[in-house]
FIMIGU-436563 format. One line per 4 residues: their letters; for each residue x, y, z of C-alpha. Coordinates in Angstrom, 3 decimals. Layout:
// residues N
a> X,Y,Z; ...
END
This chain:
// residues 855
mipv> -38.409,59.682,85.977; -38.111,57.490,82.919; -34.714,55.786,82.667; -32.899,56.146,79.199
hlrl> -29.331,54.933,79.502; -26.847,53.684,82.108; -23.107,53.523,81.696; -20.673,52.295,84.528
egfl> -17.023,51.616,84.623; -14.663,50.618,87.449; -17.765,50.169,89.686; -17.925,47.159,91.959
syrh> -17.486,43.954,89.795; -17.541,46.036,86.497; -13.911,46.875,85.620; -14.375,47.805,82.045
pael> -17.158,50.033,80.591; -20.657,48.475,80.443; -23.773,50.165,79.007; -27.544,49.479,79.285
dfsa> -30.067,51.122,76.867; -33.489,51.325,78.491; -35.146,52.543,75.314; -35.006,49.053,73.874
fsla> -37.358,47.417,76.316; -39.990,48.106,78.963; -40.079,44.650,80.828; -37.004,42.595,81.281
cisg> -35.284,40.253,83.701; -31.663,40.431,84.754; -30.186,36.947,85.000; -26.890,35.397,85.843
pnga> -25.105,33.201,88.421; -24.735,34.318,91.986; -21.998,36.937,92.311; -22.021,37.725,88.556
gkss> -22.912,41.400,89.178; -26.665,41.638,88.733; -27.383,43.706,91.814; -24.305,45.875,90.959
llda> -26.426,47.444,88.174; -29.003,48.649,90.638; -26.377,49.844,92.920; -24.951,51.910,90.046
ltwa> -28.353,53.467,89.476; -28.909,54.532,93.155; -25.271,55.522,93.543; -25.539,57.845,90.470
lfgq> -28.661,59.518,91.660; -28.178,59.633,95.428; -24.528,58.649,96.117; -25.692,55.652,98.062
arrr> -25.216,51.864,97.296; -24.212,48.882,99.408; -20.933,50.818,100.142; -20.111,54.430,99.779
ddai> -16.388,54.394,100.265; -13.514,53.156,98.153; -14.933,49.658,98.283; -17.211,50.531,95.375
ihra> -14.093,50.859,93.128; -13.012,47.767,91.249; -9.775,46.444,92.718; -8.030,46.770,89.374
adaa> -9.330,50.231,88.623; -8.266,53.662,89.738; -11.772,55.130,90.028; -15.462,54.239,89.744
rvaf> -17.662,56.167,87.259; -21.364,56.008,86.612; -23.443,58.074,84.109; -27.357,57.788,84.244
tfel> -29.587,59.483,81.738; -33.344,59.900,82.358; -36.235,61.816,81.223; -38.550,63.929,83.469
agar> -41.444,66.335,82.581; -40.468,66.363,78.894; -36.812,67.100,79.510; -33.681,64.837,79.446
yrvq> -31.130,64.955,82.204; -27.795,63.246,82.798; -26.212,62.534,86.261; -22.449,61.763,86.285
raks> -20.806,60.594,89.620; -17.136,59.555,89.999; -15.021,58.359,92.960; -11.225,58.042,92.770
rnkp> -9.272,56.256,95.538; -8.629,58.328,98.722; -10.375,61.314,97.071; -13.896,62.888,97.497
qrld> -16.698,62.190,95.040; -17.352,64.328,91.922; -21.009,64.998,90.880; -22.320,66.653,87.695
lqiw> -25.991,67.302,86.761; -26.672,68.258,83.060; -29.737,68.941,80.857; -30.017,68.361,77.105
dpeh> -30.388,71.469,75.043; -32.203,70.420,71.859; -31.765,73.744,70.202; -27.954,73.657,70.369
qtwr> -27.737,69.795,70.437; -25.422,69.804,73.524; -25.485,69.156,77.317; -25.833,72.203,79.439
alse> -24.432,72.172,83.084; -26.849,72.538,86.054; -24.373,71.575,88.860; -23.826,73.702,91.862
rrvr> -20.537,74.664,93.392; -20.597,71.969,96.070; -21.511,68.270,95.745; -24.083,68.422,98.415
dtqa> -25.849,71.387,96.854; -25.976,69.518,93.575; -27.265,66.314,95.396; -30.059,68.566,97.021
kiea> -30.951,69.829,93.451; -31.265,66.293,92.110; -33.496,65.207,95.008; -35.671,68.335,94.508
llgl> -35.918,67.599,90.816; -36.994,63.871,91.524; -39.248,64.932,94.553; -37.798,61.923,96.416
dytt> -34.788,61.034,98.607; -32.943,57.753,98.591; -35.011,56.108,101.338; -38.403,56.946,99.688
fvqa> -37.099,55.984,96.246; -35.875,52.562,97.380; -39.035,52.023,99.549; -41.395,52.834,96.654
sffl> -39.571,51.484,93.429; -36.896,48.942,94.529; -37.493,45.469,95.854; -33.880,44.824,96.987
qgqa> -32.430,41.566,98.246; -33.437,41.047,101.838; -35.408,44.286,101.929; -38.871,43.272,100.630
dnfa> -40.298,43.416,104.067; -38.760,46.870,104.932; -42.116,48.612,105.018; -44.061,45.858,106.822
rqtp> -41.124,45.306,109.280; -41.019,49.001,110.305; -42.629,50.372,113.390; -46.078,51.953,112.930
aark> -44.646,55.337,113.210; -41.933,54.617,110.657; -44.596,53.108,108.282; -46.610,56.296,108.550
qtla> -43.440,58.402,107.803; -42.604,56.344,104.784; -46.207,56.459,103.524; -46.201,60.173,104.005
rvlg> -43.069,60.585,101.883; -44.524,58.376,99.187; -47.694,60.572,99.196; -45.751,63.638,99.028
ldqw> -46.821,64.976,102.439; -43.358,66.268,103.536; -44.472,69.802,102.717; -47.061,69.516,105.534
evfh> -44.151,69.191,107.988; -42.671,72.374,106.545; -46.122,74.041,107.120; -46.261,72.624,110.617
drar> -42.736,73.981,111.420; -43.654,77.375,110.050; -46.861,77.494,112.055; -45.064,76.401,115.228
qarr> -42.298,78.974,114.640; -44.793,81.731,114.042; -46.736,80.749,117.214; -43.683,80.876,119.306
aaet> -42.596,84.226,117.883; -46.188,85.553,118.620; -45.917,84.142,122.118; -42.556,85.856,122.483
dlar> -44.060,89.085,121.300; -47.014,88.674,123.746; -44.545,88.072,126.598; -42.679,91.181,125.772
lerd> -46.008,93.101,125.405; -47.184,91.841,128.817; -43.982,93.207,130.288; -44.418,96.578,128.505
laet> -48.000,96.736,129.962; -46.863,95.985,133.420; -44.126,98.499,133.182; -46.626,101.193,131.802
hrll> -49.020,100.518,134.693; -46.201,100.897,137.190; -45.150,104.224,135.693; -48.604,105.681,135.546
eqkp> -48.971,104.928,139.374; -46.258,107.628,139.962; -48.188,110.534,138.328; -49.996,112.011,141.482
glea> -46.703,112.194,143.434; -45.044,113.817,140.574; -47.756,116.514,140.214; -47.326,117.474,143.971
qrqr> -43.463,117.537,143.572; -43.784,119.861,140.592; -45.855,122.403,142.500; -43.502,122.441,145.414
lqne> -40.480,123.043,143.144; -42.377,125.858,141.322; -42.940,127.703,144.703; -39.377,127.345,145.778
ldev> -38.187,128.645,142.350; -40.348,131.806,142.640; -38.805,132.556,146.140; -35.213,132.081,144.893
arqr> -35.811,134.444,141.887; -37.022,137.161,144.315; -33.987,136.961,146.587; -31.625,136.960,143.400
ehid> -33.197,140.183,142.148; -32.494,141.871,145.599; -28.819,140.809,145.381; -28.708,142.059,141.754
aalr> -29.668,145.647,142.963; -26.851,145.619,145.656; -24.263,144.434,143.142; -25.214,147.182,140.716
aada> -24.503,149.823,143.382; -21.249,148.128,144.236; -20.276,148.049,140.526; -20.500,151.788,140.211
lraq> -18.168,152.304,143.267; -15.961,149.593,141.871; -15.595,151.505,138.673; -14.296,154.553,140.527
ldaa> -11.899,152.367,142.482; -10.712,150.779,139.171; -9.791,154.255,137.747; -7.993,155.155,140.931
rqqv> -6.142,151.865,140.886; -5.132,152.416,137.187; -3.740,155.870,138.216; -1.664,154.225,140.998
eata> -0.334,151.652,138.581; 0.494,154.404,135.913; 2.411,156.401,138.370; 4.248,153.306,139.675
ravq> 5.252,152.481,136.133; 6.504,156.063,135.639; 8.679,155.691,138.755; 10.025,152.343,137.523
eaqa> 10.868,153.819,134.142; 12.613,156.783,135.731; 14.567,154.531,138.034; 15.515,152.322,135.095
earr> 16.672,155.259,132.978; 18.845,156.569,135.845; 20.440,153.026,136.288; 21.090,152.840,132.560
aqsq> 22.740,156.162,132.495; 24.924,155.336,135.524; 25.865,151.926,133.873; 26.820,153.636,130.584
ldal> 29.103,156.145,132.539; 30.794,153.229,134.499; 31.460,151.364,131.242; 32.969,154.469,129.492
qael> 35.193,155.130,132.512; 36.452,151.484,132.565; 37.105,151.679,128.756; 39.087,155.053,129.054
aale> 41.167,153.537,131.754; 42.106,150.514,129.604; 42.985,152.792,126.652; 45.357,154.894,128.806
talt> 47.281,151.681,129.848; 47.573,150.550,126.237; 49.054,153.802,124.931; 52.045,153.519,127.461
qkda> 53.520,150.550,125.189; 54.093,152.831,122.069; 57.971,152.948,122.184; 58.569,149.060,122.507
vhaa> 56.238,148.486,119.490; 58.232,150.893,117.307; 61.588,149.080,118.095; 60.050,145.746,117.162
qerr> 59.041,147.109,113.786; 62.668,148.081,112.942; 64.020,144.581,113.776; 61.378,142.901,111.539
ralq> 62.387,144.998,108.568; 66.158,143.914,108.890; 65.130,140.215,109.098; 63.100,140.508,105.873
erlq> 66.141,141.587,103.799; 68.129,138.506,104.953; 65.171,136.188,104.332; 64.999,137.342,100.741
tygq> 68.532,136.150,100.138; 67.889,132.758,101.810; 64.716,132.342,99.768; 66.660,132.403,96.487
kahr> 69.004,129.645,97.594; 66.087,127.591,99.111; 64.263,127.569,95.761; 67.453,126.096,93.949
yrel> 68.120,123.657,96.867; 64.535,122.340,96.738; 64.754,121.806,92.971; 67.927,119.707,93.338
qarl> 66.379,117.778,96.292; 63.318,116.848,94.312; 65.382,115.518,91.428; 67.522,113.501,93.789
arlq> 64.411,111.969,95.491; 62.921,110.956,92.037; 66.235,109.281,91.057; 66.581,107.385,94.415
aeya> 63.006,106.208,94.106; 63.569,104.904,90.550; 66.673,103.030,91.964; 64.618,101.532,94.817
qara> 61.988,100.466,92.324; 64.547,98.652,90.160; 65.818,96.836,93.224; 62.302,95.882,94.222
rleq> 61.418,94.560,90.803; 64.480,92.306,90.814; 63.650,91.145,94.363; 60.053,90.318,93.456
elqh> 61.264,88.414,90.356; 63.645,86.579,92.584; 60.815,85.494,94.882; 58.555,84.496,91.886
ltrq> 61.404,82.293,90.437; 62.126,80.747,93.835; 58.456,79.743,94.227; 58.588,78.307,90.623
rdea> 61.549,76.246,91.552; 59.900,74.873,94.682; 56.625,74.033,92.827; 58.504,72.296,90.020
araq> 60.119,70.026,92.622; 56.862,69.330,94.282; 55.245,68.640,90.932; 57.865,65.899,90.321
heae> 56.893,64.143,93.533; 53.220,64.502,92.834; 53.660,63.053,89.275; 55.287,59.946,90.642
alra> 52.425,59.521,93.309; 49.854,59.799,90.533; 51.499,57.247,88.351; 51.380,54.805,91.339
aqqe> 47.721,55.503,91.918; 46.983,54.968,88.204; 48.380,51.511,88.351; 46.286,50.643,91.429
aqqr> 43.131,52.026,89.846; 43.669,50.027,86.684; 43.867,46.748,88.841; 40.498,47.630,90.605
ldal> 38.780,48.557,87.198; 39.794,45.044,85.767; 38.306,43.405,88.873; 34.945,45.291,88.655
aaap> 34.523,44.439,84.917; 33.794,40.812,85.605; 30.683,41.686,87.842; 27.055,41.216,86.325
tpea> 25.364,44.303,84.881; 22.293,45.942,86.498; 20.267,45.628,83.218; 20.501,41.824,83.292
lmqq> 19.604,41.669,86.964; 16.582,44.194,86.320; 15.213,41.936,83.416; 15.345,38.970,85.892
lrql> 13.402,41.021,88.478; 10.741,42.033,85.988; 10.128,38.535,85.031; 9.783,37.460,88.654
aetr> 7.431,40.362,89.421; 5.139,39.392,86.536; 4.963,35.849,87.840; 4.296,37.098,91.395
gqlq> 1.576,39.490,90.137; -0.191,36.603,88.313; 0.004,34.406,91.343; -1.302,37.109,93.747
senr> -4.258,38.004,91.375; -5.110,34.337,91.024; -5.012,33.988,94.845; -7.348,37.014,95.345
dlra> -9.818,35.446,92.958; -9.476,32.103,94.670; -10.052,33.690,98.114; -13.173,35.419,96.953
tmee> -14.513,32.279,95.401; -13.722,30.318,98.570; -15.553,32.935,100.634; -18.494,32.634,98.401
lker> -18.434,28.852,98.658; -18.051,29.016,102.426; -21.163,31.435,102.693; -23.084,29.060,100.503
lerl> -22.145,26.116,102.612; -23.170,28.006,105.782; -26.513,28.876,104.284; -27.032,25.311,103.181
raat> -26.097,23.919,106.606; -28.299,26.482,108.429; -31.277,25.840,106.116; -34.230,24.348,107.846
gatc> -37.041,24.823,105.274; -38.108,22.604,102.463; -36.667,24.767,99.754; -32.923,25.051,98.869
plcg> -31.690,28.590,99.742; -29.174,28.428,96.833; -31.182,27.104,93.852; -34.805,27.173,95.088
qplt> -35.274,23.454,94.489; -36.791,21.059,97.106; -34.269,20.491,99.927; -33.990,16.730,100.331
pehr> -31.318,14.986,102.438; -29.838,13.508,99.180; -29.846,16.872,97.563; -28.185,18.582,100.606
hdlm> -25.586,15.803,100.870; -24.665,15.952,97.102; -24.616,19.686,97.039; -22.471,19.917,100.217
arle> -20.017,17.264,98.829; -19.694,19.139,95.574; -19.151,22.417,97.158; -16.564,20.960,99.665
aegk> -14.661,19.253,96.885; -14.609,22.417,94.878; -13.529,24.314,97.973; -10.735,21.820,98.662
alad> -9.352,21.995,95.155; -9.436,25.752,95.349; -7.574,25.656,98.836; -4.890,23.332,97.487
ryra> -4.368,25.604,94.488; -4.230,28.621,96.864; -1.679,26.969,99.150; 0.483,25.910,96.256
nkar> 0.461,29.403,94.965; 1.434,30.794,98.471; 4.426,28.341,98.556; 5.503,29.435,95.113
lkel> 5.138,33.122,96.258; 7.363,32.391,99.192; 10.056,30.963,96.951; 9.725,33.942,94.569
daqq> 10.022,36.339,97.529; 13.378,34.738,98.571; 14.566,34.917,94.887; 13.578,38.526,94.790
qele> 15.514,39.421,97.915; 18.599,37.690,96.440; 18.173,39.455,93.007; 17.583,42.871,94.753
aalq> 20.759,42.442,96.876; 22.714,41.474,93.757; 21.314,44.474,91.922; 22.311,46.763,94.635
rarq> 25.935,45.342,94.519; 25.847,45.654,90.774; 24.768,49.307,90.869; 27.409,50.094,93.471
aqtq> 29.963,48.276,91.275; 28.887,50.294,88.245; 29.081,53.564,90.122; 32.629,52.615,91.451
rqsl> 33.717,51.696,87.856; 32.516,55.065,86.448; 34.136,56.959,89.329; 37.452,55.077,88.748
erqm> 37.360,55.885,85.068; 36.823,59.565,85.691; 39.618,59.554,88.370; 41.991,57.915,85.871
asra> 41.296,60.322,83.063; 41.774,63.192,85.454; 45.133,61.852,86.698; 46.414,61.209,83.248
aqie> 45.754,64.947,82.368; 47.383,66.048,85.679; 50.547,63.853,85.003; 50.862,65.448,81.413
alra> 50.525,69.004,82.809; 53.129,68.325,85.544; 55.638,67.044,82.942; 55.262,70.127,80.714
awea> 55.687,72.462,83.719; 58.893,70.750,84.781; 60.463,70.972,81.293; 59.409,74.662,81.027
wqsq> 61.136,75.354,84.327; 64.453,73.642,83.275; 64.668,75.491,80.000; 63.539,79.040,81.065
gapr> 63.237,79.569,84.877; 66.460,78.106,86.186; 68.966,80.203,84.019; 66.987,83.488,84.825
laqv> 67.075,82.707,88.622; 70.944,82.545,88.535; 71.158,85.955,86.616; 68.804,87.801,89.212
qaal> 70.702,86.447,92.214; 74.104,87.596,90.782; 72.773,91.181,89.884; 71.444,91.717,93.536
qeet> 74.527,90.460,95.222; 77.024,92.468,93.148; 74.916,95.745,92.781; 75.393,95.734,89.028
fape> 71.857,96.909,88.031; 70.832,100.514,87.014; 74.389,102.052,86.524; 73.094,105.354,84.884
lrqh> 70.805,106.053,87.923; 73.728,105.644,90.377; 75.874,108.182,88.279; 73.075,110.861,88.186
iaql> 72.483,110.564,91.941; 76.208,111.276,92.741; 76.218,114.468,90.424; 73.119,115.909,92.232
qaqm> 74.593,115.233,95.701; 77.812,117.206,94.677; 75.767,120.290,93.363; 73.729,120.419,96.672
aalg> 76.868,120.629,98.670; 78.412,123.448,96.483; 75.295,125.621,96.950; 75.983,126.375,100.689
ydpe> 72.404,126.565,101.723; 71.524,125.904,105.518; 67.883,124.857,105.890; 67.987,125.128,109.804
ehar> 69.288,128.700,109.775; 66.645,129.621,107.183; 63.997,128.185,109.357; 65.270,130.043,112.589
leae> 65.186,133.522,110.795; 61.691,132.663,109.410; 60.425,131.862,112.891; 61.875,135.092,114.404
wqal> 60.297,137.098,111.620; 56.929,135.544,112.106; 57.046,136.285,115.903; 57.566,139.962,115.297
aehe> 54.600,140.145,113.086; 52.367,140.633,116.197; 54.082,144.008,116.837; 52.748,145.348,113.490
tqaq> 49.193,144.407,114.705; 49.944,146.183,117.972; 51.050,149.415,116.236; 47.756,149.517,114.336
rlae> 45.786,148.883,117.480; 47.623,151.843,119.272; 46.553,154.206,116.510; 42.906,152.926,116.722
aqar> 43.042,153.304,120.617; 44.186,156.970,120.453; 41.163,157.791,118.225; 38.779,155.794,120.424
ytal> 40.102,157.581,123.587; 39.178,160.965,122.218; 35.655,159.910,121.096; 34.810,158.290,124.524
qarr> 35.765,161.510,126.385; 33.047,163.323,124.539; 30.393,160.522,125.127; 31.149,160.619,128.885
rdwe> 30.109,164.297,129.094; 26.803,163.597,127.324; 25.819,160.773,129.685; 26.757,162.821,132.823
qhla> 24.166,165.407,131.666; 21.595,162.585,130.756; 21.958,161.194,134.319; 21.180,164.514,135.987
qarq> 17.878,164.740,133.949; 16.848,161.170,134.790; 17.203,161.845,138.545; 14.984,164.970,138.254
rlqq> 12.161,162.909,136.424; 12.393,160.210,139.091; 11.725,162.714,141.885; 8.583,164.074,140.112
aqea> 7.284,160.551,139.436; 7.575,159.502,143.103; 5.552,162.575,144.226; 2.701,161.768,141.723
hqqa> 2.569,158.146,142.781; 2.190,159.035,146.454; -0.762,161.291,145.757; -2.517,158.597,143.488
rqay> -2.030,155.914,146.176; -3.628,158.063,148.866; -6.805,158.711,146.746; -7.167,154.969,146.049
edlq> -6.995,154.104,149.738; -9.630,156.629,150.568; -12.080,155.001,148.037; -11.222,151.441,149.098
tnlp> -12.334,152.211,152.588; -15.915,152.814,151.507; -16.297,149.692,149.265; -18.728,146.983,150.428
dlda> -17.875,143.230,150.637; -18.138,142.331,147.020; -16.968,138.737,147.465; -19.634,138.008,149.876
lqkq> -22.312,139.561,147.596; -20.831,137.572,144.592; -20.959,134.282,146.490; -24.604,134.937,147.541
wham> -25.584,135.759,143.947; -23.854,132.683,142.490; -25.438,130.495,145.177; -28.855,131.872,144.245
vqre> -28.240,131.515,140.422; -27.022,127.854,140.948; -30.076,127.007,143.021; -32.464,128.694,140.568
rtlq> -30.832,126.653,137.709; -31.017,123.407,139.640; -34.635,124.026,140.384; -35.402,124.856,136.783
qelg> -33.594,121.545,135.704; -35.482,119.566,138.229; -38.800,121.232,137.245; -37.951,120.619,133.541
alrq> -37.263,116.969,134.238; -40.597,116.666,136.096; -42.419,118.225,133.256; -40.794,115.986,130.777
rlqf> -41.593,112.905,133.063; -45.263,114.036,133.272; -45.332,114.597,129.545; -44.027,111.060,129.068
laee> -46.657,109.665,131.423; -49.383,111.468,129.412; -47.915,109.793,126.261; -47.825,106.424,128.089
earl> -51.493,106.777,128.848; -52.165,107.080,125.201; -49.776,104.198,124.428; -51.542,101.927,127.003
qalq> -54.591,101.782,124.883; -52.579,100.827,121.809; -50.648,98.111,123.800; -53.983,96.570,125.053
aqrq> -55.310,96.538,121.444; -52.116,94.803,120.341; -52.345,92.295,123.120; -55.860,91.347,122.030
alvq> -54.633,90.949,118.437; -51.638,88.750,119.551; -53.899,86.582,121.644; -56.169,85.969,118.672
riah> -53.181,85.295,116.331; -51.732,82.772,118.752; -55.024,81.016,118.837; -55.277,80.844,115.224
lhev> -51.592,79.730,114.774; -52.189,76.986,117.411; -55.137,75.630,115.287; -53.050,75.726,112.088
eiat> -50.175,73.914,113.984; -52.566,71.184,115.091; -54.090,70.935,111.562; -50.611,70.553,109.937
gkng> -49.267,68.182,112.536; -48.975,64.411,112.110; -52.475,63.928,113.570; -54.032,66.654,111.454
vpal> -54.330,67.018,107.676; -51.556,64.523,106.893; -53.285,61.923,108.987; -56.445,62.610,107.069
lieq> -54.634,62.318,103.801; -53.087,59.052,104.920; -56.522,57.851,105.943; -57.774,58.752,102.485
alph> -54.822,56.930,100.651; -54.989,53.903,102.830; -58.187,52.464,101.198; -56.424,52.848,97.670
leae> -53.248,51.132,99.084; -55.342,48.549,100.791; -57.325,47.767,97.609; -54.197,47.671,95.474
anai> -52.459,45.387,97.951; -55.484,42.995,98.208; -55.923,42.704,94.424; -52.255,41.661,94.140
larl> -52.386,39.406,97.242; -55.619,37.722,95.907; -53.717,36.765,92.673; -50.763,35.504,94.713
tdge> -52.862,33.315,97.108; -55.828,32.351,94.974; -58.048,34.653,97.139; -57.013,33.009,100.396
myls> -55.605,36.040,102.012; -56.426,39.706,102.299; -55.024,42.485,104.538; -56.197,45.719,106.203
frtq> -54.506,48.767,107.707; -55.572,49.750,111.276; -54.716,53.363,112.054; -56.013,53.545,115.665
tayk> -55.846,51.183,118.584; -56.523,51.291,122.302; -53.923,52.146,124.965; -52.813,49.194,127.049
spkr> -52.699,51.414,130.191; -55.940,51.028,132.261; -55.845,54.846,132.914; -56.231,55.450,129.126
qnel> -58.464,52.541,128.169; -61.141,54.945,126.794; -58.540,56.671,124.514; -57.145,55.662,121.139
retl> -53.579,56.191,119.933; -52.486,56.750,116.375; -50.743,53.640,114.731; -50.424,51.890,111.298
diiv> -50.704,48.114,112.025; -51.023,45.496,109.290; -53.778,42.864,109.837; -53.939,39.839,107.612
sday> -56.935,37.575,107.196; -56.718,33.963,105.988; -58.590,30.674,106.471; -57.609,30.720,110.196
gqrp> -58.941,34.287,110.865; -57.310,37.675,111.509; -53.768,37.929,112.938; -50.996,40.579,112.778
yetf> -48.453,40.502,109.932; -45.502,39.843,112.323; -46.901,36.200,112.890; -46.370,35.188,109.226
sgge> -42.945,33.871,107.808; -41.543,32.204,104.896; -43.371,32.184,101.573; -46.581,33.701,102.986
afri> -44.701,36.702,104.560; -42.888,37.167,101.175; -46.208,37.298,99.227; -47.697,39.779,101.734
nfai> -44.539,41.930,101.567; -44.492,41.777,97.807; -48.237,42.820,97.536; -47.765,45.835,99.911
rlal> -44.551,46.918,98.262; -46.054,46.619,94.762; -49.148,48.455,95.896; -46.969,51.256,97.277
arvl> -45.272,51.497,93.854; -48.571,51.688,92.081; -49.821,54.387,94.578; -46.645,56.370,93.901
ahra> -47.242,56.006,90.119; -50.786,57.198,90.438; -50.427,60.185,92.819; -50.415,63.655,91.423
gaqv> -47.052,64.843,90.505; -45.322,61.427,90.642; -41.860,61.502,89.102; -40.598,57.900,89.223
rllv> -41.872,55.366,86.748; -39.316,52.582,87.318; -39.860,49.289,89.204; -37.011,47.048,90.120
ideg> -37.543,43.617,91.758; -34.362,42.061,93.182; -35.748,39.488,95.659; -35.463,35.759,95.783
fgsq> -38.219,33.914,94.093; -36.751,30.631,95.363; -39.084,30.594,98.348; -42.112,30.181,95.957
deag> -43.279,27.005,94.131; -44.044,26.992,90.508; -47.641,28.203,90.993; -46.446,30.895,93.273
rqrl> -43.871,32.115,90.743; -46.540,32.200,88.015; -48.755,34.314,90.267; -45.882,36.736,90.935
veai> -45.212,37.063,87.083; -48.954,37.682,86.551; -48.917,40.391,89.256; -46.038,42.078,87.604
nrvr> -47.694,42.058,84.230; -50.878,43.502,85.899; -49.061,46.650,86.942; -46.906,46.882,83.783
eqfs> -48.897,49.772,82.389; -48.265,51.831,85.406; -44.450,51.873,84.907; -42.265,52.768,81.948
hilv> -39.729,50.025,82.877; -39.828,46.960,85.158; -36.645,44.983,85.865; -36.704,41.613,87.591
ithi> -33.486,40.033,88.792; -33.392,36.224,89.105; -31.004,33.354,88.712; -33.812,30.704,88.318
aelr> -33.644,29.254,84.737; -37.375,28.533,84.298; -38.375,31.991,85.479; -36.166,33.702,82.931
ekfp> -38.085,32.249,80.115; -41.238,34.075,81.289; -39.815,37.413,80.275; -39.486,38.708,76.636
vrie> -36.197,40.487,77.119; -33.179,39.247,79.237; -30.119,41.195,80.471; -27.568,38.383,80.924
vekt> -24.681,39.099,83.235; -21.578,37.032,83.464; -18.490,37.235,85.583; -15.078,36.891,83.946
adgs> -11.478,37.142,85.205; -11.417,40.695,83.877; -14.719,41.836,85.506; -18.442,41.542,84.933
rlrv> -20.031,41.939,81.513; -23.590,42.175,80.210; -25.583,41.656,77.074; -29.226,42.246,76.158
vgv> -31.069,39.269,74.537; -34.555,39.283,72.875; -34.528,42.893,71.682
END
């Protein structure tokens, strides 16, 4: 991975966009005062690639920004890629991976649907995760001894990742899973073999049981054939009996049919006799019916005369009803108009009282409106609040910066007070008592001045808070007054319109409604309306009296005529009854003859039925016990079927056992193959485990790593130190004193002999750490398929003297060809001059800024 371009915005101390073009240099130092934002550039790079920095939450966002955004462009295997990562407040990260398309001169998306899938794609592309990347390529503040400080097992794991041995863990897991699966198959196969042996042990007993069942089946078949012969003889006799029974049933049906025919003929005769008797009774009323017919004809003549008068009477009555309805409508219209005018009079009176009340309310509202006009406006108060808010914001921002600066001063003072070495932890100069006293006095004076300014700002903020509360209360009152004033103006305009409408309504009533009300009241009281209708009604009433028509007498004659209409129907029914009586007498003679014939057929059928029944009883006496024979036959058939089923099941079982014997040989062959496969997989599992091939590869890589580290360490110590890696050591337990355990210890040799790395501290430990870490970076750059060619050193050089710093710079130049870019972060002035290109970082009130010098 070769870096090309880095752009960050709203990230940590960088509020505004900052860009770094890597194509302009290969070796550079990043310089600037403490807290300026030097390390933030490295955080931006790791955060873009892996989503990890000193913080991963909203703390990475600049306090004055809404979101942090970083875009990092790099080249890899001849292609150019761009990673863009962003984080808004209280929202999840956004991640994009793109590749440059030179043919279309545009970026093409490679991102997956989910962020974690895109992250996995980036790590697969680089061939490294965050931990390995930082261990091999980043010398971060306070982390130079990460590799040396780890446990031996963690050192081996880190070295394995640097050497690309992670795939062997995949091979190891696959071999272990395959072995476990084969062992599971073997256990299942062993169970199958045991079950097969158990089944085959049953074969002799099953053979004997099959022979016994076959003998019993032969005996049952012989008995069933004997019963079959007896049943065939009984079936012939049963056929004769069935024919005799059918004859008995046929003659019985003939008797029943003859009986039914006789009963039907008798029933018909009884019904005819009853109907003839009823007709004879009806024919005795003939004279009364004829008299009623004569009375009805006389009534019909009188009703014709009354009908003519009734027609004229109904015409006059209908005309009278229409005139009376028109007269009632005329009265109703006047009464309705009277009600309407009365309501208008009452409403006009109420309107007069309402108008007087509205005029009084108008005067009171005008007084309130005049009082509200003197209050201050919300706009003026809002302007004052905005000015106050700007002042408060400036003071709060200043106090945040003051607090951060005071915290930094406090941390520097604590570091200075806790320092026990000969070198100043802040500037790297010799730490004399005078230097410590002067520096502490200067820092304390600076802190006191900042604290005084901070307290003065807080007091001013408290005053502004009180002013703000007063202005907000006044603004609330002003807005309420403005709302009341607008409401009063709308009410007054509405009342003025109401007063004008009420005045116009009163004048209209006085000019039109009042005179009309007097006219309507007089017409209703004196009955002077609709004179022509009253005259026509009197004329019609006189004509109806002169006609002499009596509706009640007409209705009585009509009712009597209707009552006699039933006798007309009775006369018709008498004529029909006389004809019916003659026809029924002829039918009665026919049915009497039919009844005699039916009784003769019944006697013949009864004699034939008696003869057939006697013949059936004679045959039934000689019939054997068919039910017993049938039960015996069914029992034999059922037993035979049961034996056949049992015999078939035994044969299938024996056939299955024969197949199991053949399957046994195949299972034994499979077992042998699985045992061999498990042994082979176990060997592969051991070979791919941490003590197998990976351990051998580490053993092969350690001499290279050791040589690289010693070459660098020799330059840093003038050849006074060299180190070695020990991969095996004896167990402390007496029980295992003859065994060796795997380890990765660091043994350092100097003028005083050999001793473990853990016994070194200060500048010596730093040089050892630096040599190991730089050697790791070179191994990573040399190994096949290495993807990262960037080296970043962000570690304090203050613990080294001038000669030590010179050696560190020489060591960096020695490995320069192995990396495309080397960045060194320092705040020591004399060290900056040793690098051809400087990336200078400064912190301003508006965020960190950078510029490249020496390009």
